[in-house]
C-alpha positions as CSV (number, residue, x, y, z in Angstrom):
1,M,0.0,0.0,0.0
2,N,2.9,2.4,0.7
3,K,4.2,2.0,-2.8
4,I,0.8,3.0,-4.2
5,K,0.6,6.1,-1.9
6,R,4.1,7.2,-2.9
7,W,3.3,6.8,-6.6
8,W,-0.1,8.6,-6.2
9,N,1.6,11.5,-4.3
10,S,4.3,11.7,-7.0
11,V,1.8,12.0,-9.9
12,S,-0.9,14.0,-8.1
13,G,1.2,17.0,-7.3
14,R,1.0,16.7,-3.5
15,L,4.3,16.8,-1.7
16,A,5.1,15.1,1.6
17,D,4.9,18.5,3.4
18,G,1.3,19.0,2.0
19,T,2.3,21.7,-0.6
20,Q,1.0,21.4,-4.2
21,T,3.0,21.3,-7.4
22,K,1.8,20.7,-10.9
23,D,-0.7,17.9,-10.9
24,I,0.1,15.6,-13.8
25,T,-2.8,13.3,-13.2
26,A,-5.3,16.2,-13.2
27,N,-3.9,17.5,-16.5
28,E,-4.1,14.0,-18.1
29,L,-7.7,13.5,-16.9
30,C,-8.7,16.9,-18.3
31,R,-6.9,16.2,-21.6
32,M,-8.7,12.9,-22.0
33,L,-12.1,14.1,-21.0
34,Q,-12.1,17.7,-22.4
35,R,-15.4,18.4,-20.5
36,C,-17.0,17.1,-17.4
37,P,-19.0,14.0,-18.2
38,V,-21.6,15.0,-15.6
39,C,-22.4,18.6,-16.3
40,G,-20.8,19.1,-19.7
41,G,-18.9,22.1,-18.4
42,E,-15.3,22.9,-17.7
43,F,-13.5,21.6,-14.6
44,G,-13.7,24.6,-12.2
45,D,-14.7,23.4,-8.7
46,H,-14.4,19.7,-9.7
47,D,-12.4,17.2,-7.7
48,Y,-11.0,13.7,-8.4
49,A,-9.6,10.8,-6.4
50,H,-7.8,7.6,-7.2
51,F,-9.5,4.7,-5.5
52,A,-8.4,1.5,-7.1
53,M,-5.9,-0.1,-9.5
54,T,-5.0,-3.4,-10.9
55,V,-2.1,-4.6,-13.0
56,L,-2.5,-6.0,-16.6
57,G,-0.9,-9.1,-17.9
58,E,-1.6,-12.5,-19.4
59,D,-1.3,-14.1,-16.0
60,R,-3.8,-11.7,-14.5
61,R,-6.8,-12.0,-16.8
62,G,-9.0,-13.3,-14.0
63,R,-8.0,-10.6,-11.6
64,V,-8.6,-7.9,-14.2
65,R,-12.0,-9.3,-15.1
66,E,-12.9,-9.2,-11.3
67,F,-11.8,-5.6,-11.2
68,F,-13.9,-4.6,-14.2
69,D,-16.9,-6.6,-12.9
70,A,-16.7,-4.8,-9.5
71,C,-16.6,-1.4,-11.2
72,E,-19.3,-2.2,-13.7
73,D,-21.6,-3.6,-11.1
74,H,-20.9,-0.7,-8.7
75,L,-19.6,-3.0,-6.0
76,W,-17.5,-0.2,-4.5
77,Q,-16.4,-2.0,-1.3
78,E,-15.0,-4.7,-3.5
79,A,-13.5,-2.3,-6.1
80,V,-11.5,-0.3,-3.5
81,G,-9.9,-3.6,-2.4
82,F,-8.0,-3.6,-5.7
83,Q,-4.7,-1.9,-4.9
84,D,-2.3,-3.9,-7.2
85,F,0.8,-2.1,-8.4
86,D,3.8,-3.1,-10.4
87,A,6.0,-0.3,-11.8
88,K,7.0,-2.5,-14.7
89,R,3.5,-3.4,-16.0
90,D,0.6,-1.6,-17.5
91,A,-2.3,-0.9,-15.1
92,I,-6.0,0.0,-15.1
93,V,-6.5,2.9,-12.7
94,A,-9.9,3.9,-11.3
95,Y,-10.7,7.5,-10.4
96,A,-13.8,9.1,-9.0
97,L,-14.6,12.5,-10.5
98,R,-16.8,14.8,-8.3
99,C,-18.6,17.4,-10.3
100,S,-19.2,20.8,-8.9
101,R,-22.9,19.8,-8.9
102,G,-22.2,17.0,-6.5
103,R,-22.6,14.0,-8.7
104,I,-19.8,11.4,-9.2
105,A,-18.5,9.8,-12.3
106,V,-16.1,6.8,-12.4
107,L,-13.2,6.9,-14.8
108,L,-11.1,3.9,-15.8
109,E,-7.8,4.7,-17.4
110,R,-5.3,2.4,-19.0
111,S,-1.9,3.5,-17.7
112,P,1.1,2.1,-19.5
113,F,4.4,1.7,-17.8
114,E,6.3,2.9,-20.9
115,V,6.9,6.6,-20.5
116,Y,6.5,7.2,-24.3
117,E,2.9,5.8,-24.3
118,S,0.0,8.0,-23.4
119,D,-2.7,7.1,-20.8
120,R,-6.0,6.2,-22.3
121,L,-9.5,6.7,-20.9
122,I,-11.3,3.3,-21.4
123,A,-14.5,3.9,-19.5
124,C,-16.6,6.6,-18.0
125,D,-19.7,5.9,-15.9
126,V,-21.8,8.8,-14.4
127,L,-23.3,7.3,-11.2
128,D,-26.7,7.7,-9.8
129,D,-26.9,9.6,-6.6
130,A,-27.0,6.6,-4.3
131,S,-24.1,4.8,-5.9
132,G,-22.1,8.0,-6.0
133,R,-22.6,8.7,-2.3
134,E,-21.6,5.1,-1.5
135,L,-18.4,5.4,-3.4
136,E,-17.7,8.9,-2.0
137,T,-17.9,7.5,1.6
138,L,-15.2,5.0,0.8
139,I,-12.7,7.6,-0.3
140,A,-10.7,9.4,2.4
141,Q,-11.3,13.1,2.3
142,D,-7.6,13.9,2.0
143,N,-7.4,11.8,-1.2
144,W,-9.5,14.2,-3.2
145,R,-7.6,16.6,-5.4
146,K,-8.7,19.7,-7.4
147,L,-9.2,18.9,-11.1
148,N,-7.3,21.8,-12.7
149,W,-6.3,21.9,-16.3
150,T,-3.1,24.0,-16.6
């Protein structure tokens, strides 16, 4: 779990002392989405949080299928249990996007380990209010970041 937290802090722009730097993840999410999938507007007053991740590979097909099923079926307690990380393998990363209107969307991103490959958005699901609230309660308040496109 500590490896994931260190990785998350390194790409989300939050330093160990709590100060902010340029948020690479926010920029990439904004680039891929262009507009908020909930309200159709820009990203002012929007937040996002990483909540799950699994590693891709031929030997992990079953685990990846379980991850997709948990996200697709809105089994958030099960989904947040996926915290697999391997710096030398591609991954599927799950983010929650909190719109300024209060609704939540789930974003699934393919994140390649090769630095020359771009991240790709592979799924976006705007949640109903109940499912969004359920997911939001599972994400620690200090894991939410401002979604700023710079």
